[in-house]
All heavy atoms as an XYZ file, in Angstrom:
864
protein
N       0.845     -1.189      0.000
C       0.000      0.000      0.000
C       0.882      1.242      0.000
O       1.852      1.310      0.723
C      -0.877      0.015      1.246
C      -2.090     -0.885      1.154
S      -3.193     -0.714      2.548
C      -2.497     -1.915      3.636
N       0.490      2.219     -0.779
C       1.295      3.428     -0.856
C       0.850      4.480      0.163
O       1.618      5.356      0.508
C       1.238      4.002     -2.269
O      -0.098      4.343     -2.582
N      -0.358      4.401      0.634
C      -0.873      5.356      1.607
C      -0.966      4.655      2.958
O      -1.547      3.583      3.056
C      -2.275      5.875      1.191
C      -2.846      6.800      2.240
C      -2.204      6.575     -0.153
N      -0.370      5.244      3.986
C      -0.441      4.651      5.314
C      -1.876      4.751      5.836
O      -2.531      5.786      5.700
C       0.510      5.369      6.266
N      -2.353      3.663      6.410
C      -3.724      3.644      6.925
C      -3.727      4.202      8.340
O      -2.928      3.800      9.180
C      -4.291      2.210      6.895
C      -5.652      2.154      7.558
C      -4.377      1.710      5.463
N      -4.602      5.122      8.591
C      -4.755      5.760      9.901
C      -5.863      5.034     10.652
O      -7.048      5.241     10.382
C      -5.091      7.237      9.692
C      -5.207      8.014     10.991
O      -5.468      7.406     12.047
O      -5.057      9.242     10.937
N      -5.488      4.164     11.574
C      -6.473      3.360     12.298
C      -7.459      4.215     13.096
O      -8.642      3.889     13.171
C      -5.778      2.368     13.236
C      -5.065      1.262     12.476
O      -5.489      0.946     11.343
O      -4.079      0.727     13.010
N      -6.977      5.303     13.696
C      -7.883      6.172     14.463
C      -8.935      6.805     13.553
O     -10.108      6.888     13.910
C      -7.107      7.267     15.206
C      -6.272      6.717     16.344
O      -6.609      5.626     16.856
O      -5.288      7.374     16.718
N      -8.495      7.238     12.387
C      -9.427      7.833     11.429
C     -10.488      6.810     11.034
O     -11.680      7.110     11.032
C      -8.670      8.328     10.193
C      -9.509      8.867      9.045
C     -10.310     10.087      9.484
C      -8.612      9.204      7.864
N     -10.057      5.576     10.730
C     -11.012      4.566     10.284
C     -11.885      4.053     11.417
O     -13.028      3.659     11.184
C     -10.313      3.446      9.523
C     -10.003      4.001      8.177
C      -8.818      4.471      7.730
C     -10.960      4.285      7.152
N      -8.969      5.011      6.471
C     -10.262      4.902      6.095
C     -12.325      4.063      7.027
C     -10.913      5.297      4.916
C     -12.951      4.454      5.853
C     -12.242      5.065      4.826
N     -11.392      4.090     12.629
C     -12.250      3.754     13.767
C     -13.357      4.792     13.903
O     -14.508      4.455     14.175
C     -11.436      3.690     15.062
O     -10.577      2.582     15.040
N     -12.998      6.047     13.688
C     -13.997      7.118     13.775
C     -15.024      6.990     12.661
O     -16.233      7.114     12.889
C     -13.310      8.486     13.717
N     -14.569      6.724     11.452
C     -15.470      6.620     10.311
C     -16.275      5.324     10.352
O     -17.346      5.222      9.770
C     -14.671      6.721      8.992
C     -14.078      8.121      8.858
C     -15.533      6.408      7.786
C     -13.132      8.275      7.693
N     -15.757      4.334     11.072
C     -16.412      3.028     11.119
C     -17.787      3.034     11.765
O     -18.585      2.132     11.533
N     -18.082      4.046     12.538
C     -19.379      4.119     13.204
C     -20.435      4.678     12.253
O     -20.241      5.745     11.665
C     -19.271      5.020     14.442
C     -20.569      5.094     15.195
O     -20.785      4.253     16.078
O     -21.386      6.001     14.879
N     -21.567      3.964     12.080
C     -22.592      4.420     11.130
C     -23.171      5.791     11.460
O     -23.470      6.566     10.549
C     -23.685      3.348     11.198
C     -23.153      2.238     12.022
C     -21.895      2.694     12.692
N     -23.316      6.105     12.726
C     -23.855      7.424     13.097
C     -22.884      8.517     12.680
O     -23.292      9.549     12.135
C     -24.140      7.503     14.610
O     -25.100      6.499     14.949
C     -24.670      8.865     15.009
N     -21.598      8.294     12.907
C     -20.617      9.309     12.511
C     -20.547      9.451     10.995
O     -20.402     10.569     10.486
C     -19.253      8.981     13.111
C     -19.219      9.210     14.615
C     -17.826      9.180     15.175
N     -17.273      7.860     15.315
C     -17.337      7.115     16.410
N     -17.950      7.569     17.492
N     -16.786      5.914     16.442
N     -20.664      8.339     10.260
C     -20.688      8.453      8.794
C     -21.881      9.275      8.341
O     -21.782     10.110      7.444
C     -20.723      7.060      8.142
C     -19.402      6.344      8.167
C     -19.374      5.167      7.224
N     -20.473      4.241      7.386
C     -20.484      3.204      8.230
N     -19.442      2.974      9.006
N     -21.526      2.399      8.283
N     -23.029      9.048      8.959
C     -24.232      9.816      8.608
C     -24.038     11.296      8.941
O     -24.460     12.171      8.183
C     -25.451      9.234      9.343
C     -26.734      9.962      9.084
C     -27.258      9.712      7.668
N     -28.501     10.429      7.504
C     -28.723     11.335      6.565
N     -27.819     11.578      5.652
N     -29.871     11.971      6.499
N     -23.369     11.567     10.063
C     -23.099     12.954     10.436
C     -22.207     13.631      9.397
O     -22.455     14.777      9.012
C     -22.449     13.010     11.824
C     -23.401     12.634     12.935
S     -22.600     12.380     14.518
C     -21.873     13.970     14.787
N     -21.190     12.926      8.930
C     -20.312     13.480      7.895
C     -21.123     13.748      6.628
O     -20.985     14.808      6.009
C     -19.109     12.544      7.627
C     -18.347     12.974      6.380
C     -18.184     12.507      8.839
N     -22.001     12.814      6.274
C     -22.869     13.023      5.100
C     -23.710     14.286      5.257
O     -23.824     15.083      4.328
C     -23.811     11.830      4.901
C     -23.098     10.585      4.402
O     -21.959     10.699      3.902
O     -23.689      9.498      4.533
N     -24.305     14.446      6.429
C     -25.145     15.628      6.677
C     -24.326     16.911      6.612
O     -24.770     17.911      6.036
C     -25.839     15.510      8.041
C     -26.923     14.443      8.138
C     -27.329     14.219      9.599
C     -28.133     14.826      7.305
N     -23.136     16.887      7.208
C     -22.289     18.080      7.179
C     -21.852     18.411      5.750
O     -21.791     19.585      5.380
C     -21.071     17.894      8.083
C     -21.365     17.880      9.585
C     -20.117     17.474     10.364
C     -21.885     19.225     10.056
N     -21.561     17.392      4.975
C     -21.191     17.639      3.580
C     -22.360     18.213      2.791
O     -22.188     19.132      1.990
C     -20.702     16.349      2.928
C     -19.317     15.875      3.354
C     -19.067     14.463      2.856
C     -18.242     16.836      2.859
N     -23.549     17.701      3.040
C     -24.733     18.173      2.316
C     -25.090     19.606      2.692
O     -25.466     20.405      1.836
C     -25.916     17.245      2.582
N     -24.959     19.920      3.974
C     -25.378     21.238      4.462
C     -24.241     22.253      4.517
O     -24.490     23.435      4.728
C     -26.004     21.112      5.855
C     -27.280     20.281      5.826
O     -27.877     20.124      4.747
O     -27.665     19.771      6.906
N     -23.013     21.805      4.417
C     -21.873     22.712      4.507
C     -21.353     22.872      5.918
O     -20.165     23.036      6.130
N     -22.244     22.851      6.883
C     -21.865     22.979      8.294
C     -23.084     22.628      9.135
O     -24.203     22.545      8.620
C     -21.395     24.395      8.613
N     -22.841     22.429     10.413
C     -23.956     22.133     11.305
C     -23.532     22.185     12.757
O     -22.339     22.250     13.066
N     -24.505     22.170     13.606
C     -24.269     22.140     15.045
C     -24.759     20.798     15.578
O     -25.459     20.056     14.882
C     -25.035     23.277     15.745
O     -26.445     23.040     15.590
C     -24.675     24.647     15.186
N     -24.429     20.517     16.824
C     -24.924     19.290     17.446
C     -26.449     19.279     17.430
O     -27.068     18.240     17.195
C     -24.388     19.169     18.874
N     -27.049     20.431     17.628
C     -28.515     20.521     17.646
C     -29.098     20.244     16.264
O     -30.025     19.437     16.131
C     -28.954     21.919     18.132
O     -28.422     22.130     19.449
C     -30.462     22.036     18.167
N     -28.562     20.883     15.225
C     -29.118     20.666     13.886
C     -28.887     19.234     13.419
O     -29.753     18.654     12.757
C     -28.544     21.653     12.850
O     -27.123     21.494     12.764
C     -28.888     23.091     13.211
N     -27.739     18.672     13.772
C     -27.468     17.290     13.390
C     -28.397     16.320     14.118
O     -28.891     15.366     13.520
C     -26.006     16.929     13.672
C     -24.982     17.595     12.762
C     -23.572     17.384     13.301
C     -25.104     17.083     11.340
N     -28.649     16.582     15.387
C     -29.513     15.664     16.150
C     -30.947     15.693     15.628
O     -31.670     14.709     15.777
C     -29.479     15.994     17.645
O     -30.077     17.247     17.903
N     -31.342     16.781     14.984
C     -32.679     16.843     14.386
C     -32.838     15.831     13.251
O     -33.947     15.414     12.942
C     -32.971     18.252     13.844
C     -33.154     19.281     14.951
O     -33.397     18.881     16.108
O     -33.046     20.484     14.639
N     -31.719     15.452     12.618
C     -31.761     14.524     11.479
C     -31.294     13.115     11.828
O     -31.194     12.274     10.942
C     -30.867     15.069     10.358
O     -31.308     16.340      9.943
N     -30.989     12.889     13.090
C     -30.461     11.591     13.515
C     -31.307     11.008     14.640
O     -31.913     11.753     15.404
C     -29.010     11.747     13.990
C     -28.011     12.184     12.927
C     -26.705     12.626     13.571
C     -27.755     11.043     11.959
N     -31.293      9.675     14.765
C     -32.086      9.044     15.817
C     -31.348      8.968     17.161
O     -31.482      8.005     17.905
C     -32.339      7.638     15.252
C     -31.111      7.356     14.456
C     -30.726      8.687     13.854
N     -30.527      9.986     17.452
C     -29.794     10.039     18.718
C     -29.955     11.419     19.337
O     -30.341     12.377     18.657
C     -28.295      9.702     18.521
C     -28.099      8.258     18.072
C     -27.631     10.649     17.544
N     -29.622     11.518     20.596
C     -29.775     12.790     21.306
C     -28.695     13.789     20.902
O     -27.669     13.417     20.335
C     -29.678     12.581     22.827
O     -28.345     12.130     23.133
C     -30.720     11.588     23.319
N     -28.939     15.025     21.238
C     -27.951     16.071     20.985
C     -26.652     15.752     21.725
O     -25.567     15.972     21.211
C     -28.505     17.420     21.442
C     -27.584     18.568     21.123
C     -27.856     19.793     22.003
N     -26.793     20.745     21.942
C     -25.582     20.581     22.466
N     -25.254     19.488     23.086
N     -24.664     21.519     22.361
N     -26.756     15.246     22.945
C     -25.572     14.909     23.729
C     -24.758     13.798     23.047
O     -23.531     13.832     23.023
C     -25.959     14.479     25.149
C     -26.506     15.599     26.001
C     -27.967     15.950     25.685
O     -28.665     15.243     24.958
N     -28.423     17.075     26.222
N     -25.454     12.808     22.484
C     -24.761     11.730     21.764
C     -24.070     12.289     20.517
O     -22.929     11.922     20.216
C     -25.739     10.624     21.384
N     -24.752     13.178     19.821
C     -24.153     13.804     18.635
C     -22.893     14.568     19.041
O     -21.857     14.477     18.373
C     -25.161     14.746     17.929
C     -24.469     15.624     16.903
C     -26.270     13.928     17.287
N     -22.971     15.310     20.145
C     -21.809     16.075     20.615
C     -20.626     15.144     20.896
O     -19.476     15.470     20.558
C     -22.175     16.874     21.863
N     -20.880     13.987     21.477
C     -19.799     13.023     21.745
C     -19.211     12.488     20.452
O     -17.990     12.344     20.334
C     -20.311     11.884     22.629
C     -20.575     12.323     24.052
C     -21.078     11.176     24.896
C     -21.378     11.651     26.305
N     -21.835     10.561     27.165
N     -20.064     12.205     19.482
C     -19.567     11.745     18.182
C     -18.732     12.832     17.504
O     -17.713     12.532     16.867
C     -20.729     11.342     17.272
C     -21.333     10.021     17.606
N     -20.651      8.838     17.494
C     -22.583      9.698     18.043
C     -21.450      7.822     17.839
N     -22.625      8.335     18.175
N     -19.156     14.077     17.625
C     -18.413     15.181     17.016
C     -17.030     15.329     17.640
O     -16.067     15.677     16.946
C     -19.205     16.485     17.138
C     -20.408     16.586     16.198
C     -21.309     17.740     16.600
C     -19.960     16.717     14.740
N     -16.907     15.059     18.925
C     -15.594     15.103     19.589
C     -14.657     14.084     18.935
O     -13.485     14.369     18.668
C     -15.727     14.856     21.110
C     -14.382     14.579     21.749
C     -16.400     16.043     21.781
N     -15.178     12.893     18.666
C     -14.371     11.844     18.019
C     -13.939     12.295     16.626
O     -12.762     12.169     16.257
C     -15.152     10.515     17.958
C     -14.400      9.470     17.138
C     -15.448      9.993     19.359
N     -14.879     12.824     15.842
C     -14.555     13.285     14.496
C     -13.560     14.447     14.520
O     -12.675     14.526     13.661
C     -15.833     13.683     13.750
C     -16.791     12.546     13.429
C     -18.105     13.089     12.870
C     -16.159     11.549     12.462
N     -13.692     15.319     15.501
C     -12.768     16.443     15.647
C     -11.372     15.939     16.035
O     -10.364     16.410     15.504
C     -13.296     17.424     16.687
C     -12.447     18.665     16.819
O     -12.002     19.201     15.784
O     -12.223     19.113     17.961
N     -11.312     14.967     16.919
C     -10.029     14.437     17.385
C      -9.200     13.856     16.230
O      -7.981     13.994     16.215
C     -10.257     13.385     18.467
C      -8.973     12.897     19.118
C      -9.193     11.916     20.254
N      -9.816     10.705     19.738
C     -10.960     10.194     20.186
N     -11.617     10.785     21.163
N     -11.451      9.088     19.662
N      -9.856     13.237     15.253
C      -9.121     12.669     14.113
C      -8.977     13.668     12.967
O      -8.439     13.334     11.912
C      -9.761     11.353     13.604
C      -9.738     10.300     14.692
C     -11.144     11.563     13.042
N      -9.470     14.882     13.170
C      -9.299     15.937     12.176
C     -10.274     15.893     11.020
O     -10.090     16.599     10.036
N     -11.323     15.087     11.140
C     -12.279     14.987     10.042
C     -13.255     16.159     10.027
O     -13.806     16.489      8.978
C     -13.043     13.668     10.123
C     -13.712     13.199      8.856
C     -12.756     13.155      7.680
C     -14.329     11.837      9.051
N     -13.457     16.790     11.162
C     -14.266     18.009     11.226
C     -13.483     19.066     11.987
O     -12.576     18.752     12.768
C     -15.647     17.783     11.916
C     -16.495     16.793     11.150
C     -15.500     17.387     13.365
N     -13.841     20.302     11.716
C     -13.286     21.439     12.453
C     -14.448     22.192     13.070
O     -15.518     22.292     12.480
C     -12.482     22.362     11.542
C     -11.204     21.755     11.091
N     -10.169     21.474     11.954
C     -10.792     21.353      9.869
C      -9.181     20.929     11.280
N      -9.538     20.842     10.014
N     -14.202     22.731     14.230
C     -15.253     23.432     14.953
C     -14.935     24.921     15.017
O     -13.782     25.315     15.153
C     -15.430     22.842     16.374
C     -14.166     22.980     17.186
C     -16.608     23.461     17.087
N     -15.999     25.726     14.891
C     -15.895     27.180     15.014
C     -16.979     27.633     15.983
O     -18.156     27.323     15.776
C     -16.130     27.864     13.647
O     -15.223     27.321     12.694
C     -15.948     29.362     13.745
N     -16.597     28.353     17.041
C     -17.621     28.879     17.939
C     -18.514     29.876     17.206
O     -18.038     30.689     16.413
C     -16.822     29.592     19.037
C     -15.432     29.054     18.929
C     -15.248     28.681     17.491
N     -19.819     29.775     17.455
C     -20.789     30.694     16.859
C     -21.804     31.037     17.946
O     -22.829     30.376     18.083
C     -21.466     30.054     15.658
N     -21.486     32.058     18.735
C     -22.346     32.387     19.874
C     -22.275     31.271     20.905
O     -21.198     30.847     21.286
N     -23.434     30.778     21.312
C     -23.471     29.684     22.287
C     -23.267     28.322     21.626
O     -23.050     27.341     22.310
C     -24.801     29.684     23.044
C     -25.010     30.914     23.891
C     -26.290     30.869     24.677
N     -27.339     30.088     24.025
C     -28.345     29.513     24.657
N     -28.461     29.636     25.947
N     -29.263     28.830     23.999
N     -23.368     28.280     20.329
C     -23.250     27.019     19.607
C     -21.834     26.858     19.044
O     -21.051     27.810     19.000
C     -24.255     26.989     18.441
C     -25.698     27.005     18.869
C     -26.288     25.615     18.891
O     -26.069     24.868     17.933
O     -26.966     25.302     19.879
N     -21.567     25.663     18.616
C     -20.311     25.350     17.929
C     -20.688     24.775     16.572
O     -21.443     23.821     16.494
C     -19.500     24.351     18.754
C     -19.100     24.926     20.107
C     -18.583     23.875     21.071
N     -17.503     23.032     20.587
C     -16.206     23.280     20.777
N     -15.843     24.348     21.449
N     -15.298     22.460     20.300
N     -20.156     25.395     15.500
C     -20.462     24.940     14.140
C     -19.341     24.031     13.651
O     -18.172     24.350     13.800
C     -20.624     26.127     13.201
C     -21.847     26.970     13.594
C     -22.228     27.983     12.554
N     -22.533     27.448     11.251
C     -23.662     26.814     10.913
N     -24.587     26.601     11.829
N     -23.869     26.403      9.684
N     -19.743     22.929     13.060
C     -18.794     21.929     12.566
C     -18.830     21.896     11.051
O     -19.887     21.981     10.442
C     -19.150     20.544     13.120
C     -18.947     20.457     14.607
C     -19.943     20.871     15.492
C     -17.750     19.981     15.131
C     -19.742     20.805     16.852
C     -17.549     19.906     16.500
C     -18.551     20.320     17.357
O     -18.353     20.267     18.715
N     -17.640     21.758     10.470
C     -17.482     21.597      9.024
C     -16.549     20.425      8.783
O     -15.637     20.195      9.564
C     -16.837     22.833      8.391
C     -17.698     24.050      8.395
C     -17.001     25.180      7.599
N     -17.759     26.396      7.694
C     -18.834     26.663      6.959
N     -19.249     25.807      6.069
N     -19.492     27.779      7.113
N     -16.764     19.731      7.680
C     -15.877     18.632      7.305
C     -14.570     19.218      6.783
O     -14.574     20.167      6.005
C     -16.538     17.737      6.236
C     -15.559     16.703      5.703
C     -17.776     17.058      6.809
N     -13.469     18.653      7.218
C     -12.157     19.025      6.701
C     -11.962     18.249      5.399
O     -11.778     17.034      5.413
C     -11.065     18.667      7.713
C      -9.689     19.074      7.232
O      -9.320     18.707      6.088
O      -8.977     19.749      7.991
N     -12.020     18.948      4.282
C     -11.976     18.289      2.976
C     -10.631     17.626      2.707
O     -10.566     16.600      2.029
C     -12.359     19.271      1.882
C     -13.830     19.674      1.994
C     -14.283     20.594      0.878
O     -13.589     20.667     -0.156
O     -15.333     21.220      1.053
N      -9.553     18.163      3.257
C      -8.240     17.549      3.074
C      -8.192     16.204      3.798
O      -7.736     15.200      3.246
C      -7.112     18.491      3.566
C      -5.766     17.782      3.574
C      -7.065     19.741      2.708
N      -8.687     16.177      5.023
C      -8.695     14.929      5.784
C      -9.652     13.915      5.151
O      -9.365     12.719      5.121
C      -9.066     15.194      7.244
C      -8.989     13.988      8.138
C      -7.573     13.525      8.435
O      -6.675     13.602      7.602
N      -7.378     13.010      9.638
N     -10.772     14.394      4.631
C     -11.709     13.497      3.952
C     -11.051     12.910      2.703
O     -11.169     11.709      2.439
C     -12.995     14.235      3.591
C     -14.064     13.394      2.893
C     -14.513     12.233      3.775
C     -15.253     14.280      2.520
N     -10.336     13.722      1.954
C      -9.631     13.233      0.766
C      -8.575     12.205      1.163
O      -8.369     11.210      0.461
C      -8.995     14.396      0.006
N      -7.938     12.432      2.290
C      -6.944     11.469      2.798
C      -7.624     10.138      3.108
O      -7.104      9.071      2.787
C      -6.276     12.055      4.037
C      -5.193     11.218      4.615
C      -4.451     12.011      5.722
N      -3.704     11.068      6.498
C      -4.014     10.684      7.722
N      -5.053     11.200      8.341
N      -3.279      9.802      8.357
N      -8.794     10.202      3.730
C      -9.540      8.979      4.051
C      -9.949      8.250      2.770
O      -9.848      7.019      2.688
C     -10.769      9.320      4.899
N     -10.391      8.993      1.770
C     -10.790      8.398      0.495
C      -9.583      7.724     -0.161
O      -9.691      6.609     -0.685
C     -11.430      9.457     -0.431
C     -11.607      8.925     -1.843
C     -12.767      9.911      0.146
N      -8.426      8.374     -0.118
C      -7.210      7.794     -0.703
C      -6.835      6.507      0.026
O      -6.434      5.522     -0.608
C      -6.067      8.797     -0.648
N      -6.959      6.517      1.344
C      -6.664      5.307      2.114
C      -7.611      4.180      1.729
O      -7.183      3.038      1.543
C      -6.771      5.576      3.611
C      -5.662      6.403      4.175
C      -5.844      6.666      5.659
O      -6.544      5.944      6.350
N      -5.193      7.705      6.148
N      -8.885      4.495      1.603
C      -9.871      3.483      1.241
C      -9.588      2.916     -0.148
O      -9.635      1.697     -0.355
C     -11.285      4.064      1.304
C     -12.419      3.099      1.011
C     -12.413      1.931      1.987
C     -13.748      3.830      1.071
N      -9.256      3.774     -1.081
C      -8.936      3.321     -2.434
C      -7.703      2.429     -2.418
O      -7.657      1.399     -3.109
C      -8.723      4.522     -3.358
N      -6.710      2.806     -1.629
C      -5.481      2.025     -1.546
C      -5.735      0.651     -0.916
O      -5.253     -0.362     -1.417
C      -4.432      2.795     -0.748
C      -3.026      2.417     -1.138
O      -2.779      2.214     -2.338
O      -2.185      2.313     -0.230
N      -6.506      0.623      0.143
C      -6.862     -0.648      0.779
C      -7.667     -1.509     -0.194
O      -7.432     -2.714     -0.316
C      -7.638     -0.411      2.096
C      -8.256     -1.694      2.623
C      -6.715      0.198      3.145
N      -8.592     -0.893     -0.912
C      -9.385     -1.625     -1.898
C      -8.514     -2.227     -2.986
O      -8.697     -3.387     -3.381
N      -7.545     -1.477     -3.477
C      -6.627     -1.979     -4.501
C      -5.800     -3.145     -3.974
O      -5.590     -4.132     -4.680
C      -5.685     -0.873     -4.972
O      -6.402      0.126     -5.642
N      -5.346     -3.026     -2.735
C      -4.549     -4.109     -2.144
C      -5.387     -5.381     -2.025
O      -4.922     -6.479     -2.328
C      -4.010     -3.685     -0.776
N      -6.645     -5.239     -1.615
C      -7.512     -6.415     -1.506
C      -7.842     -6.987     -2.878
O      -7.909     -8.210     -3.047
C      -8.787     -6.085     -0.724
C      -8.546     -6.274      0.737
C      -8.346     -5.311      1.678
C      -8.427     -7.527      1.414
N      -8.117     -5.881      2.893
C      -8.164     -7.246      2.762
C      -8.506     -8.849      1.014
C      -7.982     -8.247      3.711
C      -8.335     -9.852      1.965
C      -8.071     -9.546      3.299
N      -8.033     -6.137     -3.871
C      -8.264     -6.637     -5.232
C      -7.082     -7.480     -5.696
O      -7.265     -8.556     -6.280
C      -8.493     -5.478     -6.204
C      -9.858     -4.821     -6.043
O     -10.742     -5.428     -5.403
O     -10.018     -3.701     -6.570
N      -5.863     -7.020     -5.428
C      -4.664     -7.767     -5.821
C      -4.599     -9.096     -5.074
O      -4.284    -10.132     -5.673
C      -3.415     -6.928     -5.544
N      -4.914     -9.086     -3.787
C      -4.919    -10.338     -3.010
C      -5.939    -11.316     -3.567
O      -5.657    -12.512     -3.700
C      -5.246    -10.049     -1.550
C      -4.150     -9.386     -0.784
C      -4.575     -9.146      0.669
N      -3.587     -8.366      1.346
C      -3.821     -7.206      1.953
N      -5.049     -6.707      1.961
N      -2.854     -6.559      2.546
N      -7.117    -10.826     -3.853
C      -8.167    -11.711     -4.376
C      -7.787    -12.277     -5.745
O      -8.099    -13.436     -6.042
C      -9.506    -10.965     -4.431
C     -10.107    -10.627     -3.062
C     -11.320     -9.714     -3.232
C     -10.472    -11.882     -2.302
N      -7.123    -11.486     -6.561
C      -6.660    -11.985     -7.861
C      -5.630    -13.101     -7.683
O      -5.664    -14.096     -8.404
C      -6.076    -10.851     -8.712
C      -7.120     -9.962     -9.336
C      -8.037    -10.744    -10.268
O      -7.615    -11.597    -11.044
N      -9.334    -10.472    -10.155
N      -4.717    -12.936     -6.710
C      -3.736    -13.989     -6.435
C      -4.428    -15.256     -5.959
O      -4.087    -16.358     -6.393
C      -2.714    -13.518     -5.397
C      -1.685    -12.567     -5.973
C      -0.496    -12.357     -5.059
N      -0.828    -11.805     -3.762
C      -0.944    -10.519     -3.481
N      -0.775     -9.616     -4.433
N      -1.229    -10.111     -2.261
N      -5.412    -15.114     -5.076
C      -6.167    -16.277     -4.585
C      -6.874    -16.965     -5.747
O      -6.885    -18.194     -5.849
C      -7.154    -15.861     -3.479
C      -6.387    -15.447     -2.227
C      -8.147    -16.984     -3.173
C      -7.250    -14.766     -1.178
N      -7.469    -16.174     -6.628
C      -8.175    -16.735     -7.787
C      -7.206    -17.520     -8.668
O      -7.521    -18.629     -9.108
C      -8.843    -15.620     -8.582
C      -9.597    -16.114     -9.801
C     -10.215    -14.967    -10.566
C     -10.920    -15.507    -11.809
N     -11.336    -14.439    -12.689
N      -6.018    -16.948     -8.938
C      -5.035    -17.646     -9.772
C      -4.592    -18.956     -9.119
O      -4.452    -19.982     -9.795
C      -3.828    -16.747    -10.050
C      -4.118    -15.666    -11.080
C      -2.846    -14.976    -11.557
N      -2.062    -14.359    -10.502
C      -2.250    -13.123    -10.035
N      -3.215    -12.364    -10.533
N      -1.484    -12.638     -9.089
N      -4.384    -18.946     -7.812
C      -3.988    -20.162     -7.090
C      -5.093    -21.204     -7.181
O      -4.839    -22.379     -7.463
C      -3.640    -19.836     -5.616
C      -2.354    -19.010     -5.561
C      -3.512    -21.115     -4.799
C      -2.084    -18.384     -4.193
N      -6.332    -20.778     -6.949
C      -7.469    -21.712     -7.012
C      -7.612    -22.301     -8.408
O      -7.865    -23.500     -8.565
C      -8.756    -21.015     -6.582
N      -7.438    -21.464     -9.436
C      -7.533    -21.959    -10.811
C      -6.407    -22.936    -11.118
O      -6.611    -23.942    -11.804
C      -7.528    -20.778    -11.789
C      -8.812    -19.982    -11.770
C      -8.738    -18.679    -12.548
O      -7.599    -18.231    -12.895
O      -9.804    -18.090    -12.812
N      -5.203    -22.667    -10.613
C      -4.072    -23.576    -10.832
C      -4.319    -24.916    -10.152
O      -4.042    -25.981    -10.713
C      -2.783    -22.939    -10.320
N      -4.860    -24.874     -8.950
C      -5.198    -26.115     -8.230
C      -6.253    -26.889     -9.001
O      -6.155    -28.111     -9.182
C      -5.663    -25.806     -6.786
C      -4.493    -25.284     -5.959
C      -6.288    -27.037     -6.145
C      -4.887    -24.711     -4.614
N      -7.266    -26.182     -9.476
C      -8.341    -26.841    -10.234
C      -7.791    -27.493    -11.502
O      -8.145    -28.633    -11.839
C      -9.431    -25.822    -10.569
C     -10.638    -26.421    -11.261
C     -11.723    -25.397    -11.553
O     -11.593    -24.236    -11.131
O     -12.700    -25.776    -12.210
N      -6.919    -26.777    -12.219
C      -6.322    -27.337    -13.437
C      -5.478    -28.574    -13.119
O      -5.526    -29.564    -13.835
C      -5.457    -26.288    -14.146
C      -6.259    -25.282    -14.942
C      -5.351    -24.440    -15.848
N      -4.280    -23.777    -15.124
C      -4.375    -22.572    -14.553
N      -5.516    -21.906    -14.599
N      -3.349    -22.034    -13.937
N      -4.735    -28.511    -12.012
C      -3.870    -29.647    -11.672
C      -4.673    -30.863    -11.243
O      -4.249    -32.002    -11.438
C      -2.867    -29.282    -10.574
O      -3.537    -29.108     -9.334
N      -5.875    -30.666    -10.698
C      -6.725    -31.777    -10.277
C      -7.425    -32.411    -11.464
O      -7.826    -33.563    -11.395
C      -7.740    -31.314     -9.235
C      -7.111    -30.982     -7.911
C      -8.107    -30.430     -6.908
O      -9.216    -30.053     -7.262
N      -7.707    -30.374     -5.649
N      -7.574    -31.688    -12.543
C      -8.249    -32.215    -13.746
C      -7.306    -33.084    -14.566
O      -7.766    -33.827    -15.415
C      -8.796    -31.071    -14.601
C     -10.001    -30.408    -13.997
C     -10.521    -29.325    -14.897
C     -11.753    -28.656    -14.305
N     -12.269    -27.598    -15.163
N      -6.032    -32.997    -14.340
C      -5.065    -33.771    -15.140
C      -5.047    -35.209    -14.773
O      -5.374    -35.815    -13.933
C      -3.660    -33.182    -14.966
C      -3.525    -31.854    -15.653
C      -2.119    -31.347    -15.489
C      -1.996    -29.998    -16.158
N      -0.683    -29.449    -16.044
C-alpha cells in the first residue's frame, strides 16, 4: 500500500452514526450538534460526543458561533480517508486476484 492507513481515522469513520453525520455536514456545509440531532435518531448529547471523536481525528473542524459550535468537514482529511480506502481496496483486489489464480491452478492440476 502506498498510503499509510490511519487506524484512528477509520475507527472514527467506522461508526454508522458518525458516517451519517459526515454526510449531513457535507450536504449542508456545516452544522451544530442541535441541527445534526434533528436529522439523527440520537440525542444532541450523543451527537456532541460523536463530534468530539470526528474532531479528534481531524475529520471536522469546529468554530464557535455564539453559544453554539459549528462543525465543518475538513476536505483535506476526507480526501486522505478516500485515498486510504482506495489504496486498501486496490490491495484487496490484488490479493483476491492472487487467490483466484492459485485456485484456478489447483483446479487445473486436479483435472489432469
